[in-house]
LOVO-110586 format. One record per residue (C-alpha): y, z, x; residue in three letters. Coordinates in steps of 0.25 Angstrom, whole numbers, plus 5000, padded with zeros to 4 digits. Last residue first. Layout:
BEGIN
YZXAla
...
# end
This chain:
BEGIN
520049635025Phe
520549555037Tyr
521049685044Thr
519649745042Lys
519349655054Leu
520049755063Ile
518949855060Thr
518949995053Glu
517550055050Gly
516249995049Ile
515950005034Trp
517449975033Glu
517349905020Tyr
517849775024Arg
517349785038Ile
515949825034Ala
515949725023Asn
516349615032Leu
515249655042Leu
514249665032Ile
514649525027Leu
514449465041Phe
513149535043Leu
512549475030Val
512949335034Phe
512449355048Ser
511149405042Leu
511049285033Ser
511149185044Ala
510249265054Leu
509149285043Phe
509149145039Lys
509049095053Met
508049195056Lys
507249155044Met
507349005048Val
506849035063Ser
505649115058Ser
505249005047Tyr
505348885057Glu
503848895060Ser
503548885045Glu
504048735046Met
505148695036Gly
505748585044Lys
507048665048Leu
507948605059Arg
509048575049Leu
509048725045Leu
509448775059Leu
510548675060Arg
511048715046Leu
510948865050Leu
511848845062Ile
512848755053Val
512848865043Gly
513148975053Ser
514348905058Ile
514848875044Leu
514649025040Gly
515349075052Leu
516648995048Ile
516549035034Phe
516249175037Phe
517449185046Ile
518349125036Val
517849215025Ala
517949335034Pro
519449305036Tyr
519749285021Pro
519149405015Tyr
519349405000Val
519649264995Gln
518949205008Leu
517649275005Leu
517449194992Gly
517849064999Ala
516949105011Ser
515749125002Phe
515948994994Phe
516148905006Ile
514948965014Leu
514048955001Gly
514548805000Phe
514048785014Leu
512748865013Tyr
512348805000Ser
512548655005Ile
511948665019Val
510848755015Phe
510448655003Phe
510348545013Phe
509348625022Lys
508548665010Val
508448525005Gly
507948475019Glu
506848575019Val
506348535005Gly
507048524992Tyr
506148574982Glu
505248654990Val
506348714998Ala
507148744985Phe
505848814979Thr
504948744970Arg
503848844969Asp
502548794965Gly
501748904973Arg
501148804983Lys
502548734984Ile
503148874987Asp
502048904997Gln
502148775005Glu
503748775005Leu
503848925010Gln
504448895023Phe
505548805018Ile
505848915007Gln
506548995018Ser
507648895019Val
507848895003Pro
508849025004Tyr
509648975016Leu
510748915008Ser
510549014996Leu
511249125004Leu
512449045008Ile
512548994993Leu
512449134988Ser
513449184998Ala
514449074993Gly
514249114978Val
514449254982Ala
515749224989Ser
516249144978Leu
515849254968Ile
516549364976Val
517849284977Ser
517849264962Ile
517749414960Ala
516549514957Ile
517049654958Ala
516849754969Gly
516149894970Gly
515249864982Ala
514049844973Ala
514849744965Ile
515149654977Thr
513749664982Gly
513149634969Leu
513949514968Leu
513649464981Val
512149484979Ser
512249414965Asn
512749284972Leu
511649274983Gly
510349344980Thr
510249334965Ser
511249214963Val
510849124974Ala
509449164974Ile
509149134959Ala
509949004959Leu
509248954972Leu
507948984965Ser
508348914952Leu
508748784960Gln
507448774968Pro
506448814957His
505248894962Ser
506049014965Lys
506449024950Trp
505049074948Arg
505249104933Ala
504049174928Leu
503449164942Pro
504449274946Thr
505249244959Ser
506649184956Tyr
506649234942Leu
506549374947Trp
507549354958Phe
508549294947Leu
508249414938Leu
508549514949Leu
509849444953Ser
510349444939Leu
509949594938Gly
510849624950Tyr
511949544944Ile
511849624930Val
511749754937Phe
512949734946Tyr
513749684933Leu
513249814926Trp
513749914936Asp
513249984949Ile
512150074943Thr
511549964936Leu
511149904950Ser
510050014951Trp
509349964939Val
509349824946Trp
508849884959Gly
507649944952Gly
507349814945Tyr
507349744958Met
506449844966Phe
505549864954Thr
505349704954Leu
504949714968Ala
504049834966Ala
503349754954Val
503149634963Arg
502649724974Met
501549784965Trp
500849654964Asp
500549634979Thr
501349554990Met
500749485002Lys
501549495015Pro
502549395019Pro
502349335032Asn
503749275037Lys
504549365028Leu
506049355027Gly
506049225018Gly
504649185017Ile
503549145027Pro
502149115022Gly
501249195012Glu
502149195000Asp
501749264987Lys
502949204980Asp
502849304968Trp
502849434977Tyr
503849374987Ser
504849354975Asn
504749494971Phe
504849544985Ala
506149464987Thr
506649514973Ala
506449664977Gly
507149644990Gly
508349574984Phe
508449674972Leu
507949804977Leu
508249794992Val
509449704993His
510149734980Val
509849884979Asn
510049904994Leu
511449834994Phe
511649914981Gln
511550044989Leu
512449985000Trp
513549944990Phe
513550074982Gln
513750154994Val
514850065000Thr
515650044987Asn
516549934994Met
517749864990Gln
518149714992Asp
516949674984Ala
516849544992Met
516249625004Leu
515249694996Gly
514849554989Gly
514649495003Leu
513749615007Phe
512849584995Phe
512849434998Gly
512449455012Gly
511249545009Ser
510249435008Leu
509949405023Ile
510049545030Phe
509749645019Phe
508849565010Gln
508049495021Tyr
507849635028Tyr
507349685015Leu
506249585014Arg
505749645001Leu
504449585004His
504349675017Leu
504449795008Leu
503349744999Phe
502449725012His
502749865016Ala
502349915002Ile
501049835003Glu
500749895017Lys
500950035012Val
500050005000Met
# end
């Protein structure tokens, strides 16, 4: 049983939630323009452990992958109790979200619903290229920013929505990449994922369009509140985009490329997360007074 619990914890992929998917929540905190620190960090755990972690384990249960997946090169097998545990995580977090306010509860619930639709055999949005993108963009991208803003004590403004759309598109740009290494298993299951439908070249083209427009929307939203960081982010984002594109253009979808692709995704996402943590730390004095605070 201890071994099965360890396997379940692996399927939560917490390092994936903390270092790759947390950028939207930190962006929401930055755009809130105020900070309820204790509430923000508690809801950070709620969103990334209970909601995102639970949703990831729930998806793994139904996928039953035997080969490399995002964040796990050799995923351990899951048993029936893990599906119940994953749902308990998500619904427990949803109940907790009600302690914030009704809007937070609704947004959290929408993400939960989309995660369920994405994975369950009753809907299996994951097997539809367009629906899968919609589910990930809203549940993991857009809603993450909105949840971060409300958790920090802020209100949803136009600038928040613009930056949230941008963050969603940036996140989405790399989403189909890991599917390249699951083509055989997805085809075997009958899942028409984005990579299955459009192939490796389609994944590369989608990255260019989604990343570029994401960078524009993100920077436009941030520019309305924090001009200097917005300009810095846009410049660094362009440079990062070119580097990522060069790496993607070499991909052929071979399993031997898995490690380098995961490192690429991890480094790109981690850089995004660290940039936003730094801005929050400066804005809300998590690290004390600095000369950069002048620009805020």
